C-alpha positions as CSV (number, residue, x, y, z in Angstrom):
1,M,-131.3,52.4,189.5
2,H,-134.9,51.1,190.0
3,I,-135.9,47.6,191.0
4,I,-139.3,46.0,190.3
5,I,-140.4,43.1,192.4
6,A,-143.6,41.5,191.1
7,E,-145.3,38.4,192.4
8,M,-148.1,36.2,191.0
9,K,-149.6,32.9,191.8
10,A,-150.5,30.4,189.1
11,L,-153.8,28.5,189.4
12,P,-153.4,24.9,190.4
13,G,-152.0,22.9,187.4
14,K,-151.2,26.0,185.4
15,V,-147.7,26.9,186.5
16,E,-146.1,25.4,183.4
17,Q,-148.3,27.5,181.1
18,V,-147.6,30.6,183.2
19,T,-143.8,30.1,183.1
20,A,-144.0,29.4,179.3
21,V,-145.7,32.8,178.8
22,L,-143.2,34.5,181.2
23,E,-140.3,33.0,179.3
24,T,-141.4,34.8,176.2
25,M,-140.9,38.1,178.0
26,L,-137.2,37.5,178.9
27,A,-135.3,38.1,175.6
28,P,-137.3,41.2,174.4
29,S,-137.3,42.8,177.8
30,R,-133.5,42.2,178.4
31,A,-132.9,43.8,175.0
32,E,-134.7,47.0,176.0
33,P,-132.7,50.2,176.6
34,G,-132.0,50.6,180.3
35,C,-132.6,46.9,181.3
36,I,-129.9,45.8,183.7
37,S,-131.5,42.5,184.8
38,Y,-134.8,40.7,184.1
39,R,-135.6,37.3,185.6
40,F,-138.2,35.3,187.4
41,F,-138.2,32.5,190.0
42,C,-140.6,29.9,191.3
43,S,-140.8,29.5,195.0
44,H,-139.2,26.4,196.5
45,E,-142.0,26.0,199.1
46,D,-144.9,26.8,196.7
47,S,-144.1,26.1,193.1
48,E,-147.2,28.0,191.9
49,R,-145.8,31.2,193.4
50,I,-143.7,33.2,190.9
51,M,-141.6,36.3,191.6
52,F,-140.1,38.7,189.0
53,Y,-137.0,40.6,189.9
54,E,-136.1,43.4,187.5
55,Q,-133.4,46.1,187.6
56,W,-133.8,49.1,185.4
57,Q,-131.5,52.1,184.8
58,D,-134.2,54.7,185.5
59,M,-138.0,55.3,185.5
60,A,-137.9,56.2,181.8
61,A,-136.7,52.7,181.0
62,I,-139.5,51.2,183.1
63,E,-142.1,53.5,181.4
64,F,-140.7,52.4,178.0
65,H,-141.0,48.7,179.1
66,F,-144.6,49.1,180.2
67,A,-145.4,50.6,176.8
68,T,-143.9,47.7,174.7
69,E,-146.0,45.4,172.7
70,H,-144.8,42.3,174.6
71,F,-145.6,43.8,178.0
72,E,-149.0,45.1,176.9
73,A,-149.9,41.6,175.6
74,L,-148.8,39.9,178.8
75,G,-152.1,40.4,180.6
76,G,-154.2,38.7,177.9
77,Q,-151.7,35.8,177.7
78,L,-152.1,35.2,181.4
79,D,-155.9,35.4,181.4
80,G,-157.3,32.4,183.2
81,L,-154.0,31.2,184.4
82,L,-153.5,33.2,187.6
83,D,-155.0,33.1,191.1
84,G,-155.7,36.8,191.6
85,E,-154.0,39.8,190.3
86,P,-150.2,40.1,190.2
87,K,-148.7,42.4,192.8
88,M,-145.9,44.8,191.9
89,D,-143.6,47.3,193.7
90,I,-141.1,49.6,192.2
91,F,-138.1,50.6,194.4
92,E,-135.5,53.3,193.9
93,A,-132.1,51.9,194.8
94,S,-129.5,54.3,196.2
95,A,-125.8,53.8,196.6
96,V,-124.7,52.5,199.9
97,S,-121.4,53.5,201.3
98,V,-119.4,51.0,203.2
99,P,-117.2,52.4,205.9
């Protein structure tokens, strides 16, 4: 399994517009092959700070996601709404054995 953690910050007064755009990503992304979980959260301490947490079956599923029309359109939809560029990390999760 692979996990994506992405973080972005909305410009002041733009968080509702950003979250509206991000909400359009939920249903089509969750319907993609290999998507285990796809959700975002706003920070309790800084409501303009938004974090995505995604779980994917493998890198092939992530590569498919990055090539979808809705993902490719996301950047343009967020133009002028974010404070800086989003940051993203991809992690490979491994099984943990409990003694």
